[in-house]
C-alpha positions in Angstrom: -4.2 79.8 114.3 -5.4 80.1 111.0 -7.9 82.3 111.4 -5.9 84.7 113.2 -3.3 84.7 110.6 -5.6 85.6 108.0 -6.8 88.3 110.0 -3.4 89.8 110.5 -2.8 89.4 106.6 -6.1 91.2 106.0 -5.6 93.9 108.4 -2.1 94.7 107.0 -3.5 94.8 103.4 -6.3 96.9 104.5 -3.8 99.4 106.3 -1.3 99.8 103.2 -4.4 100.3 101.0 -5.5 103.1 103.2 -1.8 104.7 103.2 -2.0 107.8 101.0 0.7 108.6 98.8 1.7 112.4 99.2 2.5 114.5 96.0 6.0 115.9 96.2 6.9 119.5 95.9 9.9 121.2 95.4 10.9 124.7 96.5 13.4 126.4 95.0 14.5 130.1 95.9 16.6 132.1 97.7 16.5 133.4 101.7 13.0 134.6 101.4 11.9 131.0 100.6 14.1 129.6 103.2 12.1 131.8 105.5 8.8 130.7 104.4 9.7 126.9 103.6 8.7 125.8 107.2 5.3 127.4 107.3 4.5 126.1 103.9 5.5 122.3 105.3 3.1 123.2 108.4 0.3 124.3 106.4 0.5 121.5 103.8 1.3 118.6 106.4 -1.2 115.9 105.4 -1.7 117.0 101.9 1.7 117.3 100.2 5.5 116.4 100.8 7.4 119.9 100.7 11.0 119.5 100.0 13.7 122.6 99.3 17.4 122.0 98.7 19.6 121.5 102.1 23.6 121.9 102.3 25.7 118.9 102.5 25.3 118.7 106.1 21.6 117.8 105.8 20.8 120.3 108.3 20.9 123.8 107.1 19.0 125.1 103.9 20.8 125.9 100.7 20.1 129.4 99.3 19.5 129.0 95.5 20.8 132.3 94.9 21.2 133.9 91.3 19.6 132.2 88.2 23.4 131.3 86.9 23.8 129.4 90.0 20.6 127.7 89.4 22.0 126.5 86.2 24.9 124.8 87.9 22.9 123.1 90.6 19.6 122.1 89.5 20.7 118.5 89.0 21.9 118.3 92.4 18.5 119.8 93.4 16.4 117.9 91.3 18.1 114.5 92.4 16.2 111.1 91.5 12.8 112.1 93.0 9.9 112.3 90.9 8.5 115.8 91.4 4.5 116.5 90.9 5.1 120.6 91.6 8.0 122.6 91.6 7.9 126.3 92.6 10.9 128.2 91.9 12.2 131.9 92.1 15.4 133.6 91.1 16.1 137.4 90.8 16.8 139.0 94.3 20.3 137.8 94.0 20.8 138.8 90.3 19.4 142.2 90.7 21.8 143.1 93.5 24.8 145.4 93.0 28.1 144.2 93.5 31.6 145.6 93.6 33.5 143.0 91.7 33.0 140.2 89.2 32.0 136.6 90.2 32.8 134.1 91.9 34.0 136.6 94.5 31.6 139.4 94.1 30.3 140.9 97.1 27.3 143.3 97.4 28.2 147.1 97.8 27.5 148.6 100.8 25.6 151.8 99.3 22.2 152.2 99.1 19.6 154.1 96.5 21.0 156.7 94.4 24.8 156.2 96.1 24.8 152.8 94.3 24.4 154.4 90.9 27.2 157.2 91.9 29.8 153.8 92.7 31.8 153.6 89.4 32.6 150.0 90.5 29.2 149.0 91.3 27.3 146.7 88.8 24.5 144.4 88.7 25.2 140.5 89.5 23.1 139.8 86.2 21.6 141.8 83.5 18.0 141.1 82.3 19.1 139.7 79.4 21.5 137.4 81.1 18.8 136.6 84.0 16.1 135.5 81.1 18.6 133.4 79.5 19.5 131.6 82.7 15.9 131.3 83.5 15.0 129.9 80.2 17.8 127.2 81.0 16.4 126.3 84.1 12.9 126.1 82.8 13.9 123.8 79.7 15.8 121.3 82.6 12.7 121.6 84.8 10.3 120.7 82.1 11.8 117.1 81.6 10.6 116.4 85.3 7.0 116.3 83.7 6.3 118.4 86.9 3.9 121.2 87.0 6.2 124.5 87.1 5.3 127.7 89.1 7.6 130.7 88.8 7.6 132.8 92.1 7.9 136.6 91.4 10.8 138.2 93.5 9.5 140.2 96.7 9.9 143.7 97.1 12.7 145.8 97.9 12.4 148.5 100.7 13.9 151.7 100.8 17.2 152.0 102.3 18.3 148.4 101.5 22.0 148.1 100.8 23.1 147.0 97.6 19.9 147.2 95.9 17.4 149.6 94.3 13.6 149.6 95.0 11.9 148.7 92.1 14.6 147.2 90.1 12.7 143.8 91.3 9.6 144.8 89.4 11.8 145.3 86.1 13.1 141.9 86.6 9.7 140.6 87.4 8.0 142.1 84.4 10.5 140.5 82.2 10.5 137.2 83.7 6.9 137.0 83.9 6.7 137.6 80.0 9.0 134.7 79.7 7.2 132.5 81.7 4.0 133.3 79.6 6.1 132.5 76.5 7.4 129.2 77.7 3.8 128.5 79.1 4.8 128.1 82.9 2.3 129.2 85.5 3.3 132.2 87.9 2.7 133.1 91.5 2.9 136.7 92.0 4.2 136.8 95.5 5.7 140.5 95.1 1.9 141.3 94.9 0.9 139.4 97.9 4.0 140.9 99.8 3.0 144.3 98.8 -0.5 144.0 100.9 -0.4 146.1 104.0 -0.5 143.3 106.1 2.3 141.4 104.8 4.4 144.6 104.0 4.4 145.7 107.8 6.1 142.5 108.7 9.3 143.1 106.3 12.4 144.5 108.3 13.3 147.9 108.1 15.7 148.7 105.1 16.0 145.1 104.6 14.5 142.6 102.4 13.8 140.0 104.8 10.9 139.4 107.0 10.2 138.4 110.6 8.8 135.3 111.6 5.4 136.3 110.9 5.9 137.8 107.7 7.3 134.5 106.4 4.4 132.9 107.5 2.2 135.4 105.8 4.2 135.1 102.7 3.8 131.1 102.9 -0.1 131.7 102.8 0.5 133.4 99.4 2.6 130.2 98.5 0.4 127.6 99.7 -2.8 129.2 98.0 -1.1 128.7 94.8 0.1 125.3 95.4 -3.2 124.0 96.7 -4.9 125.3 93.7 -2.2 123.6 91.8 -2.7 120.3 93.3 -6.9 120.6 92.9 -6.2 121.0 89.5 
């Protein structure tokens, strides 16, 4: 009886010693990141615990939207978890053109040059405001002591309503310069998404991607996250 008890205790101790505590990774971003999150989770299964913000019902992912929203929601997203890596992106909503001020702003229906001719259209965030809010977010994220990775905004294709192709590159360039100043690593997902094998899976005249496209975007995210974990 005593011998059996000792074996059970030793076995239990060995089991707990072999349990691996995976690093916690937080993904923050818009609907593009909502699309690639489940693929990132699958690819890193057994290597890390990957989490993204969820809505109050706990069943649907939360869209982190624009940077000013990030400033107000960051505490809720961080919660009380000890994060090891935080991969974050804002920009796709900041650069979109709206027809009325926040909080009731709706994206304009025009496309391309027609947006510029609409006297009521204005970008949700100026680059100056975008950077100011990004810096506030980074300042808060640094307090977690997690490794931070800023992710560039994916391409805007021709024909997208409410957005002008090329604006994302202006916002990305400004954000990258800020991240260099703040000593934050950058994942150039825009560059990865611009590869032919990925770009062909972006929906026509739409910033979103097919399921296969999201899977390919996840590869670009996972490559960066693995490099981070290895270091």
